[in-house]
N, C-alpha and C positions, 0 to 999 in steps of 0.2 A: 501232043507236044508239051503240054504243061508238065506231065509226069517226067519226061526226059530232062527238062530243065531242073526240076527238083532233084533228080538223081545226080545230075552233074554238080549242082550246088552241094549236095550231101557229100559227094566224093571229095570235092575241094575242101570242105570243112573237115572231113575225116582226116585228110592228109595234114592240113595246117594245124589243127588243134589236138589231134589224138595220135596219129601214127608217128609223126616226126618226134614229138617229145618222148613217146614210148621207146622209139628206136635209140634216141640219144641217151635216155636213162639206162637202158639195158646194155649200152655200149655196142650196138649193132651197126651204127653209122660211124664212119670215120669223120672226125671233126676236122674242119678246114685248118684250124690253128692248133694242131696236135702238139707242136713243139712247145707251145706255151703251157699246156697241161703236163707235158713231160717234165718241164722245169719245176712246176708246182709239185708234182709227185716226188721229185728228188729232194725237195726241201720239206722236212717233217712239219714245221710250224705252219707254213703256207698250205700244205696238204690238209692238215687238221682244220684250218679255217675254211678251206674249200669244201671239205666233207660236211662240216657243220652248216655251211650256207646251203649246200645241196639238200641235206636232210630237212632243213627248215623250209626250203622251197617245196619239197615233196609234201610235207605236212600241210602247208597252206593250200596247195593246188591239187591234192589227191582227188577231191570230188570233181574237179574240172576235167581231169585226164584219167579215163577209166583203164588205160593201158599200163598203169603203174603197179602191176602185181610183180612180185619178186620171187625168185627161187634163190635160196641162200647159198646153194652150191653151184650157181651158174658160172662162176669164174673157173671152176674146174673143168667145165665142158668146153668143147671146141666152139669158138665163136663163129657165127655165120653172119656175113654182112648182107643185109637185105635192104634194098633201097626203098624209099617211100613210094616210088613208082610201082614197084612190084606189089606192095601192099594195096596200092590203088587198083592195080589190075585184078588182084584177088577180090577186092570189094566189088568191083564192077562185074566180075564173073559171077559172084554170088548175088548180085543185084540187091545188096544190103538186106538179105534175108538169112535168118539163122539156118545153118546147115543141118541142125538136128531137129529143131522144133518147127521151123517154117515161120517163126515170128518175124515181123519187120524190125530191123535194127536201127537204132539211133545212136548218137554219140554217147548217151548216158547208159544205154543197154548193151553196147557192143563189147565183146571180149575176144581175145585171140586164144585159140584152142589148138592143141597138138592132136592130130588125127591118131597117131600112135604115140601114147604118152611117153615122156622122157624116161619114166621109171620102168617102162617096158621096152626100152631100147630105141625109142624114137629120136629124131634129130630136130634141130632148130631150122632146118631147111624150109624154104617157102613151100615146097611140095608137101610138107607135113603139117602145114598150118592152115587154119580156116577161121572165119569169124562165126561166133555163136553168141546167143543171148547170155548175158552175164549170169543169170540164175541157172541156166542149163549148164554152163561151165562150172559153176560152184557145185552143183549137184553131181556132175559127172566126175569131178576130181581126176583121179588117175585110172579110171576104168576104161576098158576098151569099149567100142561102140556096141558090140554084141552083148557084153555083160550089162552095160548101161540100159539098153533097150529091154533086156530080160528083166532087170530090176524094175523098170517103169511098168512093164506088163504085170509083174507081181503086185505092185502097188495098186494098179487099176483093178485087178481081180479082187484083191482084199477089200477095197473100198466099195466095190459094186455089190457086195453081199447084202 
């Protein structure tokens, strides 16, 4: 029973501290006061102040929120709206365990990964996303799973000599 409570707490913390800010920053959640931000976007001076404030917030809070990785051309792609609840279901289905390495995931070590990389024609749909360890995601970059596993096997073979 103890483990169930800790997983439930982990899921709530995941949503509150990491998933929601990630989705807001990436623009995947529709904000409740969208009209206010539309007025800000239409005024160049206010929009510049807004962007400066947002960039400053990101600099200060980058270590707190591991989901703040960016793709510079993501505005060109079709945006997919993913609710925090869907991310919570994904985390619950994975039981906060890395999909590739089997490591236990925490807020500091968690990262969102595309199963089929965007550079290989993948989408931002929830069915193409999974949680992986941040080191694994960094090492994998835009490789497919098969190529990444083959690369890892080659590294193990070379180091076992």
